[in-house]
N, CA, C, O and the ligand as a Tripos MOL2 file, in Angstrom:
@<TRIPOS>MOLECULE
protein
  273   271    69     0     0
PROTEIN
NO_CHARGES

@<TRIPOS>ATOM
      1 N         -34.3690   36.9050   35.9250 N.3       1 MET1
      2 CA        -35.8080   36.7110   36.1590 C.3       1 MET1
      3 C         -35.9990   35.6690   36.9400 C.2       1 MET1
      4 O         -37.0090   35.7400   37.6400 O.2       1 MET1
      5 N         -35.2150   34.5260   37.0640 N.am      2 ILE2
      6 CA        -35.3830   33.5950   38.0820 C.3       2 ILE2
      7 C         -35.2150   34.0980   39.5750 C.2       2 ILE2
      8 O         -35.9400   33.7260   40.4980 O.2       2 ILE2
      9 N         -34.3090   34.8680   39.6760 N.am      3 ALA3
     10 CA        -33.9920   35.7380   40.8180 C.3       3 ALA3
     11 C         -35.1520   36.4020   41.5350 C.2       3 ALA3
     12 O         -35.4080   36.3800   42.7390 O.2       3 ALA3
     13 N         -35.7930   36.9900   40.5540 N.am      4 ALA4
     14 CA        -37.0220   37.8030   41.0270 C.3       4 ALA4
     15 C         -38.0540   37.0740   41.4940 C.2       4 ALA4
     16 O         -38.6620   37.3830   42.5190 O.2       4 ALA4
     17 N         -38.3740   35.8650   40.6420 N.am      5 VAL5
     18 CA        -39.4250   34.9370   41.1200 C.3       5 VAL5
     19 C         -39.0610   34.4320   42.3650 C.2       5 VAL5
     20 O         -39.8650   34.4380   43.2970 O.2       5 VAL5
     21 N         -37.7240   33.9150   42.4960 N.am      6 ALA6
     22 CA        -37.3920   33.2980   43.8470 C.3       6 ALA6
     23 C         -37.3930   34.3730   45.0110 C.2       6 ALA6
     24 O         -37.5270   33.9190   46.1480 O.2       6 ALA6
     25 N         -37.2640   35.6910   44.8710 N.am      7 LEU7
     26 CA        -37.4420   36.6700   45.8280 C.3       7 LEU7
     27 C         -38.8820   36.7050   46.0150 C.2       7 LEU7
     28 O         -39.2430   36.7400   47.1910 O.2       7 LEU7
     29 N         -39.8000   36.7020   45.1120 N.am      8 LEU8
     30 CA        -41.2140   36.8790   45.2920 C.3       8 LEU8
     31 C         -41.9160   35.5720   46.2000 C.2       8 LEU8
     32 O         -42.7980   35.6590   47.0540 O.2       8 LEU8
     33 N         -41.2530   34.4210   45.7380 N.am      9 VAL9
     34 CA        -41.6380   33.3470   46.5800 C.3       9 VAL9
     35 C         -41.2960   33.3110   47.9900 C.2       9 VAL9
     36 O         -42.0950   32.8860   48.8240 O.2       9 VAL9
     37 N         -40.0450   33.7770   48.3140 N.am     10 ALA10
     38 CA        -39.4890   33.9680   49.6160 C.3      10 ALA10
     39 C         -40.3440   35.0140   50.2750 C.2      10 ALA10
     40 O         -40.6050   34.8720   51.4700 O.2      10 ALA10
     41 N         -40.7650   35.9610   49.6710 N.am     11 CYS11
     42 CA        -41.4260   37.1210   50.4460 C.3      11 CYS11
     43 C         -42.9440   36.5470   50.6120 C.2      11 CYS11
     44 O         -43.5850   36.7770   51.6370 O.2      11 CYS11
     45 N         -43.3760   35.9220   49.7240 N.am     12 ALA12
     46 CA        -44.8870   35.2900   50.0370 C.3      12 ALA12
     47 C         -44.7430   34.2840   51.1120 C.2      12 ALA12
     48 O         -45.6490   34.2160   51.9420 O.2      12 ALA12
     49 N         -43.6050   33.4030   51.2170 N.am     13 PHE13
     50 CA        -43.5160   32.4950   52.1940 C.3      13 PHE13
     51 C         -43.2390   32.8980   53.5350 C.2      13 PHE13
     52 O         -43.6780   32.2530   54.4870 O.2      13 PHE13
     53 N         -42.3620   34.1820   53.7070 N.am     14 THR14
     54 CA        -42.3940   34.8330   54.9180 C.3      14 THR14
     55 C         -43.4230   35.3450   55.5600 C.2      14 THR14
     56 O         -43.5510   35.2490   56.7800 O.2      14 THR14
     57 N         -44.4480   36.0770   54.6050 N.am     15 ILE15
     58 CA        -45.5810   36.5670   54.9390 C.3      15 ILE15
     59 C         -46.5250   35.4020   55.5560 C.2      15 ILE15
     60 O         -47.1220   35.4510   56.6320 O.2      15 ILE15
     61 N         -46.5150   34.5100   54.7640 N.am     16 THR16
     62 CA        -47.4740   33.4040   55.1660 C.3      16 THR16
     63 C         -47.2330   32.8570   56.6530 C.2      16 THR16
     64 O         -48.1080   32.7110   57.5060 O.2      16 THR16
     65 N         -45.6620   32.5450   56.8070 N.am     17 VAL17
     66 CA        -45.2650   32.0170   58.0090 C.3      17 VAL17
     67 C         -45.6700   33.1420   59.2400 C.2      17 VAL17
     68 O         -46.1580   32.7590   60.3030 O.2      17 VAL17
     69 N         -45.4450   34.3260   58.9940 N.am     18 CYS18
     70 CA        -45.6680   35.3740   60.0700 C.3      18 CYS18
     71 C         -47.0750   35.5720   60.3560 C.2      18 CYS18
     72 O         -47.4660   36.0000   61.4420 O.2      18 CYS18
     73 N         -47.9460   35.2220   59.2590 N.am     19 TYR19
     74 CA        -49.4980   35.4030   59.4560 C.3      19 TYR19
     75 C         -50.0920   34.2920   60.3110 C.2      19 TYR19
     76 O         -51.0000   34.4610   61.1250 O.2      19 TYR19
     77 N         -49.3700   32.9160   59.9910 N.am     20 ILE20
     78 CA        -49.7160   31.7240   60.7540 C.3      20 ILE20
     79 C         -49.4800   32.0130   62.2570 C.2      20 ILE20
     80 O         -50.3500   31.9140   63.1220 O.2      20 ILE20
     81 N         -48.0520   32.4220   62.4810 N.am     21 GLY21
     82 CA        -47.6030   32.7600   63.7580 C.3      21 GLY21
     83 C         -48.4320   33.7230   64.4980 C.2      21 GLY21
     84 O         -48.6250   33.6360   65.7110 O.2      21 GLY21
     85 N         -48.9030   34.6150   63.7660 N.am     22 PHE22
     86 CA        -49.8090   35.8070   64.4140 C.3      22 PHE22
     87 C         -51.0360   35.1660   64.7570 C.2      22 PHE22
     88 O         -51.6850   35.4540   65.7630 O.2      22 PHE22
     89 N         -51.3700   34.2550   63.8820 N.am     23 CYS23
     90 CA        -52.8450   33.5130   64.1720 C.3      23 CYS23
     91 C         -52.7180   32.5600   65.4210 C.2      23 CYS23
     92 O         -53.6790   32.4100   66.1760 O.2      23 CYS23
     93 N         -51.5320   31.9270   65.6230 N.am     24 LEU24
     94 CA        -51.2470   31.1210   66.7070 C.3      24 LEU24
     95 C         -51.2230   32.0320   67.9640 C.2      24 LEU24
     96 O         -51.7390   31.5940   68.9920 O.2      24 LEU24
     97 N         -50.7320   33.1130   67.9570 N.am     25 VAL25
     98 CA        -50.5380   33.9250   69.2240 C.3      25 VAL25
     99 C         -51.7140   34.5950   69.5630 C.2      25 VAL25
    100 O         -52.0620   34.5220   70.7410 O.2      25 VAL25
    101 N         -52.4230   35.2540   68.7560 N.am     26 PHE26
    102 CA        -53.7570   35.9580   68.7250 C.3      26 PHE26
    103 C         -54.5980   35.2320   67.9640 C.2      26 PHE26
    104 O         -54.8050   35.5970   66.8070 O.2      26 PHE26
    105 N         -55.2170   34.0950   68.4790 N.am     27 PRO27
    106 CA        -56.4500   33.4740   67.4780 C.3      27 PRO27
    107 C         -57.5430   34.1210   67.4650 C.2      27 PRO27
    108 O         -58.3150   33.8850   66.5350 O.2      27 PRO27
    109 N         -57.8790   35.0020   68.3700 N.am     28 TRP28
    110 CA        -59.0710   35.8330   68.2400 C.3      28 TRP28
    111 C         -58.9990   37.1900   67.8670 C.2      28 TRP28
    112 O         -58.2650   37.9890   68.4500 O.2      28 TRP28
    113 N         -59.7830   37.5050   66.8510 N.am     29 GLY29
    114 CA        -59.8930   38.8660   66.2270 C.3      29 GLY29
    115 C         -61.1040   39.4570   66.7370 C.2      29 GLY29
    116 O         -61.9570   38.7520   67.2760 O.2      29 GLY29
    117 N         -61.2560   40.8500   66.5900 N.am     30 THR30
    118 CA        -62.4710   41.3000   66.8130 C.3      30 THR30
    119 C         -63.6320   41.1450   65.6390 C.2      30 THR30
    120 O         -63.3880   40.9530   64.4470 O.2      30 THR30
    121 N         -64.6480   41.2430   66.0990 N.am     31 CYS31
    122 CA        -65.8110   40.7060   64.8120 C.3      31 CYS31
    123 C         -65.9740   42.1130   64.2270 C.2      31 CYS31
    124 O         -66.1300   43.1290   64.9040 O.2      31 CYS31
    125 N         -65.9170   42.0520   62.8620 N.am     32 VAL32
    126 CA        -65.7980   43.0180   61.8980 C.3      32 VAL32
    127 C         -67.3160   43.6740   61.8080 C.2      32 VAL32
    128 O         -67.5180   44.8300   61.4370 O.2      32 VAL32
    129 N         -68.2750   42.8080   62.1800 N.am     33 ARG33
    130 CA        -69.6880   43.2010   62.0630 C.3      33 ARG33
    131 C         -70.0630   44.1210   63.2160 C.2      33 ARG33
    132 O         -70.6410   45.1710   62.9380 O.2      33 ARG33
    133 N         -69.8020   43.8400   64.4270 N.am     34 CYS34
    134 CA        -70.3050   44.5450   65.5260 C.3      34 CYS34
    135 C         -69.4390   45.1390   66.4710 C.2      34 CYS34
    136 O         -69.8240   45.9340   67.3280 O.2      34 CYS34
    137 N         -68.2570   44.7570   66.3210 N.am     35 ALA35
    138 CA        -67.0930   45.2350   67.3860 C.3      35 ALA35
    139 C         -66.8060   46.7890   67.2870 C.2      35 ALA35
    140 O         -66.7380   47.4220   68.3410 O.2      35 ALA35
    141 N         -66.6360   47.4220   66.0990 N.am     36 PRO36
    142 CA        -66.3440   48.7210   66.0680 C.3      36 PRO36
    143 C         -67.3810   49.6000   66.6310 C.2      36 PRO36
    144 O         -67.1510   50.7230   67.0800 O.2      36 PRO36
    145 N         -68.5510   49.0230   66.5840 N.am     37 GLY37
    146 CA        -69.6790   50.0340   67.2300 C.3      37 GLY37
    147 C         -70.1430   49.2520   68.4270 C.2      37 GLY37
    148 O         -71.3380   49.1130   68.6870 O.2      37 GLY37
    149 N         -69.1940   48.7580   69.1310 N.am     38 GLY38
    150 CA        -69.7120   48.1040   70.4280 C.3      38 GLY38
    151 C         -70.1690   46.7790   70.2670 C.2      38 GLY38
    152 O         -70.5420   46.5420   69.1180 O.2      38 GLY38
    153 N         -70.2700   45.6720   71.2110 N.am     39 LYS39
    154 CA        -70.7060   44.5410   71.1230 C.3      39 LYS39
    155 C         -72.4980   44.7410   70.7760 C.2      39 LYS39
    156 O         -73.2680   45.6050   71.1960 O.2      39 LYS39
    157 N         -72.7390   43.6340   69.8980 N.am     40 ASN40
    158 CA        -74.0880   43.3510   69.6610 C.3      40 ASN40
    159 C         -74.5690   42.1760   70.0040 C.2      40 ASN40
    160 O         -74.0210   41.2080   69.4780 O.2      40 ASN40
    161 N         -75.5580   41.9530   70.8350 N.am     41 ARG41
    162 CA        -75.8750   40.6670   71.4870 C.3      41 ARG41
    163 C         -76.4890   39.7550   70.3480 C.2      41 ARG41
    164 O         -76.3750   38.5290   70.3220 O.2      41 ARG41
    165 N         -77.1060   40.4640   69.4820 N.am     42 THR42
    166 CA        -77.7740   39.7260   68.4510 C.3      42 THR42
    167 C         -76.8730   39.4790   67.2610 C.2      42 THR42
    168 O         -77.3220   38.8600   66.2970 O.2      42 THR42
    169 N         -75.7610   39.8780   67.2680 N.am     43 CYS43
    170 CA        -74.9650   39.4830   66.2230 C.3      43 CYS43
    171 C         -74.5920   38.1950   65.8720 C.2      43 CYS43
    172 O         -73.8990   37.6190   66.7110 O.2      43 CYS43
    173 N         -74.9230   37.4560   64.6430 N.am     44 ARG44
    174 CA        -74.7900   36.0830   64.3480 C.3      44 ARG44
    175 C         -73.4360   35.7930   64.0150 C.2      44 ARG44
    176 O         -73.0370   34.6420   64.1880 O.2      44 ARG44
    177 N         -72.6450   36.6930   63.5480 N.am     45 ALA45
    178 CA        -71.3080   36.3940   63.1180 C.3      45 ALA45
    179 C         -70.3360   35.9380   64.3990 C.2      45 ALA45
    180 O         -69.3490   35.2080   64.3190 O.2      45 ALA45
    181 N         -70.8010   36.4750   65.4300 N.am     46 CYS46
    182 CA        -69.9270   36.1630   66.6670 C.3      46 CYS46
    183 C         -70.5460   35.5750   67.8230 C.2      46 CYS46
    184 O         -69.8740   35.2100   68.7870 O.2      46 CYS46
    185 N         -71.9170   35.4550   67.7650 N.am     47 ASN47
    186 CA        -72.8650   35.1250   68.7140 C.3      47 ASN47
    187 C         -72.7480   35.9990   69.9370 C.2      47 ASN47
    188 O         -72.7330   35.5600   71.0870 O.2      47 ASN47
    189 N         -72.6680   37.2610   69.6000 N.am     48 GLY48
    190 CA        -72.6750   38.2600   70.6780 C.3      48 GLY48
    191 C         -71.4920   38.4950   71.4920 C.2      48 GLY48
    192 O         -71.4550   39.3380   72.3880 O.2      48 GLY48
    193 N         -70.4610   37.6860   71.1440 N.am     49 THR49
    194 CA        -69.0270   37.8600   72.0710 C.3      49 THR49
    195 C         -68.2010   39.1000   71.4970 C.2      49 THR49
    196 O         -67.3020   39.6240   72.1550 O.2      49 THR49
    197 N         -68.5420   39.4990   70.3220 N.am     50 GLY50
    198 CA        -67.6910   40.6470   69.9140 C.3      50 GLY50
    199 C         -66.0880   40.0290   69.2940 C.2      50 GLY50
    200 O         -65.2750   40.7260   68.6870 O.2      50 GLY50
    201 N         -65.9430   38.7650   69.5860 N.am     51 MET51
    202 CA        -64.7590   38.2990   69.0180 C.3      51 MET51
    203 C         -64.9520   37.1840   68.0820 C.2      51 MET51
    204 O         -65.9400   36.4630   68.2190 O.2      51 MET51
    205 N         -64.0730   36.9680   67.1110 N.am     52 ARG52
    206 CA        -64.2360   35.8540   65.9340 C.3      52 ARG52
    207 C         -62.7440   35.0930   65.8980 C.2      52 ARG52
    208 O         -61.6980   35.7360   65.9850 O.2      52 ARG52
    209 N         -62.7750   34.0850   65.8020 N.am     53 PRO53
    210 CA        -61.4870   33.1660   65.2880 C.3      53 PRO53
    211 C         -61.0930   33.7180   64.1010 C.2      53 PRO53
    212 O         -61.8710   33.8920   63.1630 O.2      53 PRO53
    213 N         -59.6950   34.0630   64.0800 N.am     54 ARG54
    214 CA        -59.1860   34.3190   62.5620 C.3      54 ARG54
    215 C         -59.3040   33.2360   61.6370 C.2      54 ARG54
    216 O         -59.5070   32.0860   62.0280 O.2      54 ARG54
    217 N         -59.1700   33.5830   60.2670 N.am     55 LEU55
    218 CA        -59.2920   32.6490   59.2240 C.3      55 LEU55
    219 C         -58.1700   31.6080   59.3820 C.2      55 LEU55
    220 O         -58.4010   30.4240   59.1380 O.2      55 LEU55
    221 N         -56.7800   32.0910   59.8470 N.am     56 GLY56
    222 CA        -55.7240   31.2490   59.8480 C.3      56 GLY56
    223 C         -56.0160   30.2650   61.0030 C.2      56 GLY56
    224 O         -55.7890   29.0680   60.8300 O.2      56 GLY56
    225 N         -56.4270   30.6450   61.9780 N.am     57 TRP57
    226 CA        -56.8570   29.7880   63.2000 C.3      57 TRP57
    227 C         -57.8940   28.8240   62.8630 C.2      57 TRP57
    228 O         -57.8890   27.7100   63.3860 O.2      57 TRP57
    229 N         -58.8470   29.2030   61.9630 N.am     58 GLN58
    230 CA        -59.7970   28.2770   61.6210 C.3      58 GLN58
    231 C         -59.3050   27.2430   60.6800 C.2      58 GLN58
    232 O         -59.6940   26.0750   60.6960 O.2      58 GLN58
    233 N         -58.3590   27.7700   59.7910 N.am     59 LEU59
    234 CA        -57.5600   26.6110   58.9440 C.3      59 LEU59
    235 C         -56.5750   25.8020   59.8870 C.2      59 LEU59
    236 O         -56.2710   24.6440   59.6000 O.2      59 LEU59
    237 N         -56.1440   26.3550   60.8800 N.am     60 TYR60
    238 CA        -55.2360   25.4560   61.8320 C.3      60 TYR60
    239 C         -56.1230   24.4190   62.4230 C.2      60 TYR60
    240 O         -55.7500   23.2480   62.3450 O.2      60 TYR60
    241 N         -57.1620   24.6780   62.9590 N.am     61 VAL61
    242 CA        -58.1170   23.8210   63.7250 C.3      61 VAL61
    243 C         -58.5800   22.7740   62.6630 C.2      61 VAL61
    244 O         -58.6510   21.6020   63.0330 O.2      61 VAL61
    245 N         -58.9160   23.1070   61.3180 N.am     62 TYR62
    246 CA        -59.3010   22.3890   60.4350 C.3      62 TYR62
    247 C         -58.4220   21.2860   59.9790 C.2      62 TYR62
    248 O         -58.7990   20.1260   59.8150 O.2      62 TYR62
    249 N         -57.0380   21.8020   59.7570 N.am     63 LEU63
    250 CA        -55.9560   20.8810   59.3570 C.3      63 LEU63
    251 C         -55.6680   19.9030   60.4620 C.2      63 LEU63
    252 O         -55.4750   18.7070   60.2410 O.2      63 LEU63
    253 N         -55.6430   20.5330   61.8530 N.am     64 ARG64
    254 CA        -55.4020   19.5610   63.0120 C.3      64 ARG64
    255 C         -56.5250   18.4610   62.9140 C.2      64 ARG64
    256 O         -56.1950   17.2780   62.9930 O.2      64 ARG64
    257 N         -57.7400   18.7890   62.7580 N.am     65 ARG65
    258 CA        -58.6890   17.8180   62.7610 C.3      65 ARG65
    259 C         -58.7070   16.7100   61.7280 C.2      65 ARG65
    260 O         -59.1170   15.5630   61.9020 O.2      65 ARG65
    261 N         -58.1680   17.2630   60.5620 N.am     66 LEU66
    262 CA        -57.8830   16.3110   59.4310 C.3      66 LEU66
    263 C         -56.9220   15.3380   59.5150 C.2      66 LEU66
    264 O         -57.0780   14.2230   59.0170 O.2      66 LEU66
    265 N         -55.7440   15.7450   60.2260 N.am     67 TYR67
    266 CA        -54.7420   14.8990   60.3900 C.3      67 TYR67
    267 C         -54.7110   14.1820   61.6430 C.2      67 TYR67
    268 O         -53.6510   13.7970   62.1360 O.2      67 TYR67
    269 N         -55.6860   14.0160   62.1000 N.am     68 ARG68
    270 CA        -55.9750   13.2170   63.5560 C.3      68 ARG68
    271 C         -56.8430   12.0010   63.4820 C.2      68 ARG68
    272 O         -57.1000   11.3630   64.5030 O.2      68 ARG68
    273 ZN        -70.2060   40.2380   65.9890 Zn       69 ZN69
@<TRIPOS>BOND
     1     1     2 1
     2     2     3 1
     3     3     4 2
     4     3     5 am
     5     5     6 1
     6     6     7 1
     7     7     8 2
     8     7     9 am
     9     9    10 1
    10    10    11 1
    11    11    12 2
    12    11    13 am
    13    13    14 1
    14    14    15 1
    15    15    16 2
    16    15    17 am
    17    17    18 1
    18    18    19 1
    19    19    20 2
    20    19    21 am
    21    21    22 1
    22    22    23 1
    23    23    24 2
    24    23    25 am
    25    25    26 1
    26    26    27 1
    27    27    28 2
    28    27    29 am
    29    29    30 1
    30    30    31 1
    31    31    32 2
    32    31    33 am
    33    33    34 1
    34    34    35 1
    35    35    36 2
    36    35    37 am
    37    37    38 1
    38    38    39 1
    39    39    40 2
    40    39    41 am
    41    41    42 1
    42    42    43 1
    43    43    44 2
    44    43    45 am
    45    45    46 1
    46    46    47 1
    47    47    48 2
    48    47    49 am
    49    49    50 1
    50    50    51 1
    51    51    52 2
    52    51    53 am
    53    53    54 1
    54    54    55 1
    55    55    56 2
    56    55    57 am
    57    57    58 1
    58    58    59 1
    59    59    60 2
    60    59    61 am
    61    61    62 1
    62    62    63 1
    63    63    64 2
    64    63    65 am
    65    65    66 1
    66    66    67 1
    67    67    68 2
    68    67    69 am
    69    69    70 1
    70    70    71 1
    71    71    72 2
    72    71    73 am
    73    73    74 1
    74    74    75 1
    75    75    76 2
    76    75    77 am
    77    77    78 1
    78    78    79 1
    79    79    80 2
    80    79    81 am
    81    81    82 1
    82    82    83 1
    83    83    84 2
    84    83    85 am
    85    85    86 1
    86    86    87 1
    87    87    88 2
    88    87    89 am
    89    89    90 1
    90    90    91 1
    91    91    92 2
    92    91    93 am
    93    93    94 1
    94    94    95 1
    95    95    96 2
    96    95    97 am
    97    97    98 1
    98    98    99 1
    99    99   100 2
   100    99   101 am
   101   101   102 1
   102   102   103 1
   103   103   104 2
   104   103   105 am
   105   105   106 1
   106   106   107 1
   107   107   108 2
   108   107   109 am
   109   109   110 1
   110   110   111 1
   111   111   112 2
   112   111   113 am
   113   113   114 1
   114   114   115 1
   115   115   116 2
   116   115   117 am
   117   117   118 1
   118   118   119 1
   119   119   120 2
   120   119   121 am
   121   121   122 1
   122   122   123 1
   123   123   124 2
   124   123   125 am
   125   125   126 1
   126   126   127 1
   127   127   128 2
   128   127   129 am
   129   129   130 1
   130   130   131 1
   131   131   132 2
   132   131   133 am
   133   133   134 1
   134   134   135 1
   135   135   136 2
   136   135   137 am
   137   137   138 1
   138   138   139 1
   139   139   140 2
   140   139   141 am
   141   141   142 1
   142   142   143 1
   143   143   144 2
   144   143   145 am
   145   145   146 1
   146   146   147 1
   147   147   148 2
   148   147   149 am
   149   149   150 1
   150   150   151 1
   151   151   152 2
   152   151   153 am
   153   153   154 1
   154   154   155 1
   155   155   156 2
   156   155   157 am
   157   157   158 1
   158   158   159 1
   159   159   160 2
   160   159   161 am
   161   161   162 1
   162   162   163 1
   163   163   164 2
   164   163   165 am
   165   165   166 1
   166   166   167 1
   167   167   168 2
   168   167   169 am
   169   169   170 1
   170   170   171 1
   171   171   172 2
   172   171   173 am
   173   173   174 1
   174   174   175 1
   175   175   176 2
   176   175   177 am
   177   177   178 1
   178   178   179 1
   179   179   180 2
   180   179   181 am
   181   181   182 1
   182   182   183 1
   183   183   184 2
   184   183   185 am
   185   185   186 1
   186   186   187 1
   187   187   188 2
   188   187   189 am
   189   189   190 1
   190   190   191 1
   191   191   192 2
   192   191   193 am
   193   193   194 1
   194   194   195 1
   195   195   196 2
   196   195   197 am
   197   197   198 1
   198   198   199 1
   199   199   200 2
   200   199   201 am
   201   201   202 1
   202   202   203 1
   203   203   204 2
   204   203   205 am
   205   205   206 1
   206   206   207 1
   207   207   208 2
   208   207   209 am
   209   209   210 1
   210   210   211 1
   211   211   212 2
   212   211   213 am
   213   213   214 1
   214   214   215 1
   215   215   216 2
   216   215   217 am
   217   217   218 1
   218   218   219 1
   219   219   220 2
   220   219   221 am
   221   221   222 1
   222   222   223 1
   223   223   224 2
   224   223   225 am
   225   225   226 1
   226   226   227 1
   227   227   228 2
   228   227   229 am
   229   229   230 1
   230   230   231 1
   231   231   232 2
   232   231   233 am
   233   233   234 1
   234   234   235 1
   235   235   236 2
   236   235   237 am
   237   237   238 1
   238   238   239 1
   239   239   240 2
   240   239   241 am
   241   241   242 1
   242   242   243 1
   243   243   244 2
   244   243   245 am
   245   245   246 1
   246   246   247 1
   247   247   248 2
   248   247   249 am
   249   249   250 1
   250   250   251 1
   251   251   252 2
   252   251   253 am
   253   253   254 1
   254   254   255 1
   255   255   256 2
   256   255   257 am
   257   257   258 1
   258   258   259 1
   259   259   260 2
   260   259   261 am
   261   261   262 1
   262   262   263 1
   263   263   264 2
   264   263   265 am
   265   265   266 1
   266   266   267 1
   267   267   268 2
   268   267   269 am
   269   269   270 1
   270   270   271 1
   271   271   272 2
@<TRIPOS>SUBSTRUCTURE
     1 MET1         2 RESIDUE 1 A MET
     2 ILE2         6 RESIDUE 1 A ILE
     3 ALA3        10 RESIDUE 1 A ALA
     4 ALA4        14 RESIDUE 1 A ALA
     5 VAL5        18 RESIDUE 1 A VAL
     6 ALA6        22 RESIDUE 1 A ALA
     7 LEU7        26 RESIDUE 1 A LEU
     8 LEU8        30 RESIDUE 1 A LEU
     9 VAL9        34 RESIDUE 1 A VAL
    10 ALA10       38 RESIDUE 1 A ALA
    11 CYS11       42 RESIDUE 1 A CYS
    12 ALA12       46 RESIDUE 1 A ALA
    13 PHE13       50 RESIDUE 1 A PHE
    14 THR14       54 RESIDUE 1 A THR
    15 ILE15       58 RESIDUE 1 A ILE
    16 THR16       62 RESIDUE 1 A THR
    17 VAL17       66 RESIDUE 1 A VAL
    18 CYS18       70 RESIDUE 1 A CYS
    19 TYR19       74 RESIDUE 1 A TYR
    20 ILE20       78 RESIDUE 1 A ILE
    21 GLY21       82 RESIDUE 1 A GLY
    22 PHE22       86 RESIDUE 1 A PHE
    23 CYS23       90 RESIDUE 1 A CYS
    24 LEU24       94 RESIDUE 1 A LEU
    25 VAL25       98 RESIDUE 1 A VAL
    26 PHE26      102 RESIDUE 1 A PHE
    27 PRO27      106 RESIDUE 1 A PRO
    28 TRP28      110 RESIDUE 1 A TRP
    29 GLY29      114 RESIDUE 1 A GLY
    30 THR30      118 RESIDUE 1 A THR
    31 CYS31      122 RESIDUE 1 A CYS
    32 VAL32      126 RESIDUE 1 A VAL
    33 ARG33      130 RESIDUE 1 A ARG
    34 CYS34      134 RESIDUE 1 A CYS
    35 ALA35      138 RESIDUE 1 A ALA
    36 PRO36      142 RESIDUE 1 A PRO
    37 GLY37      146 RESIDUE 1 A GLY
    38 GLY38      150 RESIDUE 1 A GLY
    39 LYS39      154 RESIDUE 1 A LYS
    40 ASN40      158 RESIDUE 1 A ASN
    41 ARG41      162 RESIDUE 1 A ARG
    42 THR42      166 RESIDUE 1 A THR
    43 CYS43      170 RESIDUE 1 A CYS
    44 ARG44      174 RESIDUE 1 A ARG
    45 ALA45      178 RESIDUE 1 A ALA
    46 CYS46      182 RESIDUE 1 A CYS
    47 ASN47      186 RESIDUE 1 A ASN
    48 GLY48      190 RESIDUE 1 A GLY
    49 THR49      194 RESIDUE 1 A THR
    50 GLY50      198 RESIDUE 1 A GLY
    51 MET51      202 RESIDUE 1 A MET
    52 ARG52      206 RESIDUE 1 A ARG
    53 PRO53      210 RESIDUE 1 A PRO
    54 ARG54      214 RESIDUE 1 A ARG
    55 LEU55      218 RESIDUE 1 A LEU
    56 GLY56      222 RESIDUE 1 A GLY
    57 TRP57      226 RESIDUE 1 A TRP
    58 GLN58      230 RESIDUE 1 A GLN
    59 LEU59      234 RESIDUE 1 A LEU
    60 TYR60      238 RESIDUE 1 A TYR
    61 VAL61      242 RESIDUE 1 A VAL
    62 TYR62      246 RESIDUE 1 A TYR
    63 LEU63      250 RESIDUE 1 A LEU
    64 ARG64      254 RESIDUE 1 A ARG
    65 ARG65      258 RESIDUE 1 A ARG
    66 LEU66      262 RESIDUE 1 A LEU
    67 TYR67      266 RESIDUE 1 A TYR
    68 ARG68      270 RESIDUE 1 A ARG
    69 ZN69       273 GROUP 0 **** ****
């Protein structure tokens, strides 16, 4: 039982680390509101750029601001 929990924690940890690394390498994702159908200049989610910072990147910026 403990081994299963440890494996689960290890998996979650690995996935988290991979996601954070991915966010650091590719901080910009496509806007889910308007990018699939082409850029929308009036899109409020991305200000018409068609790109949005990922949640992980926003978290990273937030934490960096917090510890400085
Ligand atoms: Zn957009």
